[in-house]
N, C-alpha and C positions, 0 to 999 in steps of 0.2 A: 640056299633059296634059289628057286628057278627064276629064269628071266621073266617068265609069265607072272610069277608072284610079285617080283620086284616092280613090274609095270602096274600091278593092280593097287599097290599100297598108296601111291599118290592119288589114284582115283578114289579109293575108299576114304581118305582123310581130307581131301580137298573140300567137300561140302561142309564138313565140320568147321574148317578154318574160315570159310566164307561166312558161316552163321555167326561165329565168334566175332569176326571183324564187324559185321553188321550190327550186332548187339552193342559193341563198344561205341560205334558211331552214334547209335540212337541214344545210348546212355549219356554220352558227352553232350549231344544236342539238348537233351532233356535237362541236364545239369546247368547248361548255359542259359536255357530259357528260365529256369527256376531262380537263377541268381542274377538275372537282369530284369528286375521288375519295372513296370511302368510307373513313373512318378508324376503326379498331378498336383499343381499348386493352385489353391483358391485365390483368385485375384483380390478378394475382399480381405483386407488386412486391418486388424485392430492395433491400437497402441496403448502402452502404459508408460507412466513416468517412472522415475527412479524409486518412488515409494510404492509402486504397484497400483496406483490409482489410474483410472481411465483418462487418457489424454484428450484434450479438446482439439478437434480436427480443424485445421485452417479452412477458410472458405475456398471455393473452387478457383477464384482468381489469384490465389496465392499458392498454387501447386501443393495441395494437401498430401499427395502421395510421395512427394520429395522429402529430402532431408535439409533442414535449415539449421542455422546457428543455434536458435532457441531449442530445437529438437535435441541437439547434441548436449547443450548445457543442462537441459532437464533430464538427461540420461534416459531418453526414451528407449523402449523396446518394441520392435515390430513382431507381432504374433502372426506367423504364417501357418496356415492350415494346409496339410498335405494328405494325400491318400496314396497307398501303395497297392499294387496288385501283383500276385505271383512272385513273391519274394522268398528267398531261401535263407537258411541259417548260416550259410558259409560266407555271407557278405554283410556289410554294415554301411550305414549312411553317415556322410559328413557334409557340412556346409562350408563353402569357401566363397570369397568375394574377389572380384577382379573386373577389369575393364573389357575382358574378352573371355572366351570359353575356358573354363577351368578343368574340363574333363581330361585333356591330355596330361600326362605326367610332367611333360616339359613346362607346362604352365604353372606347376606347383613346386618344382624343385630346381636346384641349380641356378646358374647365372641367368637363365632365360625365364625365371619365374615371374609371373605377372599377377599371381593370386596369393591370398593369405587366408588361413582358416579362421572361422568365427564360431564353429561348434563341431567338435570331433567326437562327441559321445552322445549320439541321438538315439533314444529308445524308440523303436518303430512298432507300428501296428498297421492295420488296414486304413485307419484314419487317425490323425494325431496333429498336434500343434507344436511348432518349434519357435521358441523365443530367440530373437536375434537382436543384440544391442546395437543401437545407432552408432555409438562410439567405436565399437568393433568394426562396423562396416566401413567407416571413413578413416580409420587410424593410420593405415599403412600405404595410402594411395600415393604419397609423395616420396616414399622410400625407394632407394635403388635396389637394395637386397630385401626380399620379402621373407617373413618368418615362415617356418614350416610346422610349428606347433602353436596351439592357441594360448594366448595370454590376454586377460581382460585389459582393455584400454582404459585410461583415465581421462580427466578433463582436458589434458593437453591435446587430445585428438580433435577437439573442437577448433583448433587453431592451425591445422595443417594446411589449409588452403590459403595461399598468399594472394590470390587474385580473385576478383569477383567473376561470377558466371558459373553455370551448372557443369558438373562433371558426371558423365554417364558411367554407372557401375551396374553390376549384376550379382545377386546372391544365387550361387550355384549349389544345388543339392546333388551330390555324387554318390552313386552306389559302387562301392569298392569291394572287390573280391580277392581275398588271399594276397598273393604276391603279384597279381596282375597290375601293371603300372598305370594303365589307363582306366578310366571309369567305365563300368559295364553299361551304365545308363545314367542319365542326368536330366535335370529340369532347372530352369532359372527364373528368378523374379527380378525384373529390371527396376532400377531406382536411380534417381538423379540427386546428387548432393551439391547444394550451393550454400556454403556456410560463411562466405565472405561478402559483406555488404559493399556498396559503392564507397569510393574514397571520400574523405571528409571535405565538406564545403568550407568556405571561409566566411565567418560571420563578420559583417562589415559595420553595422550600426543598429541601434534600437531606438525607435521613436516612442514618445510617451503620449498617452491619452487617458481619458476618464475610464478607469477599470479595464484598460487594454494597453497592449504594447504592439508596436509595428516593427517587425523583425526583418532585417535585410541581410542577404548573404550572396556570395558568388558561388554558383554551382560548379562542379567539376565535370569534365568531359568523361563520361563513362556510359557505354551502351547498356549496362546492366541497371542503370538508374530508372526507376519508374515513378519516384516521388520523393518527398522529404518529410521528416518527422521533427517537430519542434518540442523540446523538453523544457520544463520549468521546475525549479527547486526554490522554495517549497512547491509541492504539487498544487495544481490549480484549485482543487477542492479544499486546500488548506490542511489536509490530513496526511501526515507522513506514514507510509505503509510500514508494517512490521519489518524490522531489520533495516529500515531506511536510515540514512545519516544526514538528513537535511541540515544545513548549517547556513542558510541564507539569513542575512541580517535584516530583520524587520525594523520598520521605523517606529518602534515603540516610544522612542524619545520624542516623537512629535506630539504625544499626548492624545487623549481620547477626543472624539468629535464633541464640539460644544455649540450651544445656540448663541447666535449673534443677532441682536435686534438693532437696526439702524437708529431708532429713536429711543432705545432703552426699554421698550416694551417686550412682552413675551407673546408666544403664539396663542396660548390657551385663552378662551374668552373670559375666564375668571381672573386673568392677570391684568393689572393696570399698567400704565406706561412707566411706572416706576420699577417694574420688574418684580413686584411682590404680590402674590395672590392673597386671597382672603384668609388663608391659614398661615400666612407668613413664609411659605415655602417659595424659594426663588428658583427652583429647579423644575423645568417642565417634566411632566410625568412620563412622556413617551415621545418618540420622534413623530413629527407631523409635517405635512407639506408646507412650504413657505406661504404665509398668509399676511397680506399687508395690514398694518395696524396704525391708524391715524397718520396716513401718508408715509409710514415707515414700513419695514419688512423684517420679519424674523426668519432665520434660516439655520439649518444645521451645517456647521462648518468644520472641516478637518483642518487642524493647524498645518501650516505649510511644512513641507519636508525639503531637504536639500537633495536634489536629484543626484544619483550616483553616476559618475562618469564611466562609460564603458572601459573595462580593463583596469579600473582603479584599484581593484582588489578589496573594495569595501564590502562586497558580498562574496561568499565562497560556498563551495559544495564539494563534499566528498563523493557524491553520486555522479555528478556531471563533470567528468574529467576529460580533457582533450585527448583524442585518440592518437595524435601524432601522425607520423607518416611524412612523406616527402611530396611537397606540392611544387609544380613547375608551371610557368606561364609561357605560352608561345607568342609569336609576333602578333597574332590576331587578338591576344588577350584571353585566350581560352586556357583554363586551368586544368591540370591533371594531377591527381593525388595517388600516390603509390604507397602501399603498406599501411601501417597504423594498427592500433589495437582496438577491437570492438568489444563491448561489454554487454551483458544481458541486463537491461535496465527495467525495473518494475514499471508496467504500463501506467501506474498511477501518476508517474511524472510526465506523461505525454500530455501536452496542452494543445496539440493540433497536428493533423496529418494533411498533406497537400500533394495532389497528383501532378505529374508532369516533370520531365527531366530537365527542363529549362526554367522551372519556377525559381524565383529569387526573392520573393517577398511574401510575408504572411501577417495578417492581423490576428493577434491572440486576445480573445475577449474573455470575460468572466473572471477577471483578476481582481485583486483588492487594492484600492488606492493606498499609497503610503508604504507598500511592502517592497523591499528590495528582492527582486527575483534574479536568480542565476539562470541564464538562457543559453541553450546550446542546440545546434541543428545537426542532423545526420541524414545522409541519403538512404533511401529504402529501395528494395528490389522486388521482383515478382515472387520471391519465396518468403516475404515478410521480414527479411533481414534489415536491420538498421546498422549501417556501417559505422566506422569510427566517428566520434563526435568532433564537431568543430571546436575552435577555441571558444570557451564560454565567456559571456559578457554579462553585465548587470543592467537591469532596467527597473524603473519605479513608476508604476501607473500613478498619474496625478489628475485631479479634477481640472477640467478645462472650462474657464469662464468665457464662453463665447457671447455674442450679442444677444441671442435669443434667451440664453440662460439668465443673463443679467436683466433683460427686458421683462421676463416673467417674474423674477425675484423682486422687481420694482413694481409689480402689480399689473403688468401687461397681460391681456387675455387673448391676444391674437394667436392663432395656431401656428403661424409660420408658413406651412404648406411648402410649395416648391421653392419659394424664395428662401426658406429656412435651411435648405440643404447646403451643407458646407463640409469641407474637409476636416478630419480630426485635428484638433489643435489649432484651427484657424484663428488668428487674433481678432479681437473685437473690432479693431479698426477696419479690417477687411470685411467683416460682416456688415458694419455700418455703411461702408462704401458700396457693398452690393445692394443693400436695402435702398440707399440713396439713389443708386443707379436705376433700380426698379421703379421707384417713385418718379424719377425724372422721365423714364421711358413712357410711363402711363400718362404723365402730364403732357408730354410732347404729342402722344397719340391723340389725346383729347383736344389739344390746341389745333392740330391739323384737321380733326373732325369738325371743330367749331368753325375753322376757316372755310372748309368746304361747304358747310351749311350757310355761312354768311355769303359766300360767292354765289351759291344757288339762289339765295334770296334776292341778291342784287340783279341777277339775270331775270328772275321772275318779275321784279318791279319794272325793269327796262322793257320787257315784253308787253306788260300792261300799258305802259306809257305809249309805246308804239301803236298799240291797238286803239287807244283813245284818240290819238292824232288822226289815224285813218278814218275813224268814224266821224270826227269833226270835219275833216276835209270833204267827205262825201256829202254831208248835209249842206254845206255852203254851195255846192254845185247844183242842187235841186231847184 
């Protein structure tokens, strides 16, 4: 081959080589674009419970998009709606959870892993929905070594957070292609999980009143506390929910309410003072208001019960159980509680919710006199969590015979008004003293008014006498 021909060969084949290389680059770029789709997540997420029923969304003030202890216990599922564009068949979609970007392979494997899988077999289309279980989202956040393959988490996942306060996580949807270690494209849905309520307060005492209890406790120092929840067993409506195990001792031994008439008469107009009506029946037909009869009074009376001392154990509950934990008190008297077990308690047992992280007292009304209630208190947070329960104590609402009640039962018709206002359970002596003081104040005011009137009258008479003297003196000089 001549030197001229040898020089032409490279010239003849160089354009073909350039075209081939160019086509390879274009093909590679096209394949990369086809296997790196754009992933879009709809921010509107629905939820289902473990039975597939639609979950009730918390109000806005309780972080409805976050994850609470109740959400986990009910085995909720987040239904995330996605859309994909320009995706190829050589890639697949997986869902991972972590506190930072799960796209790099180092975030998902080895000792540097910070993410764990929650769904590794997602069937894709241009628009579809991916269910992600709440328990899977929160399960491995406290583990040092993260799993690399998906395993469904159980109820134990609801107890992995040992401290109160939200933890920021993200659900990352990763488009993975072949043996490429890093995700070709990704999108994330942020979520905060707070499954540990505030530490348990210390229940100190329970006061008694007519159909009510006055509950006192020492709150704990916890910035996550937004209020307190008071629980009663049996429930305040008297109906134990299905599956409940109320075991509060009611005062059935006290007997049913009976009518007592001071003079032996009954309420009904058809009854005489001997207590027997025209038909010979000595039992009033129905409860009626106290009505005086021949200077006496008949009233419906609940036989006295023996109040249950707090902590006596006379009442008990398998529902309201102390959460435990370690409580410490600093030099200033502030209490801090760490740890403890919180439980998901049926809302039927809630007998009051009270806002404020320093609240330490609550009046629980609408209860039944003569019933031994088990009472417990828990701190609540901005995610609707109720933390570990306080030590439960017993309380028995009892009728309070204050002055005005006895006064009316004796036939008094005065309304009481401002002077009738008094504290729950104030003894009759205090009420009488207050009434006596009011009457004394009125009498003193009238006496002062009368004295002022008498003084003005004396001044008026003195002025008239002086006027008469002046007139008489003038006449004598004329």
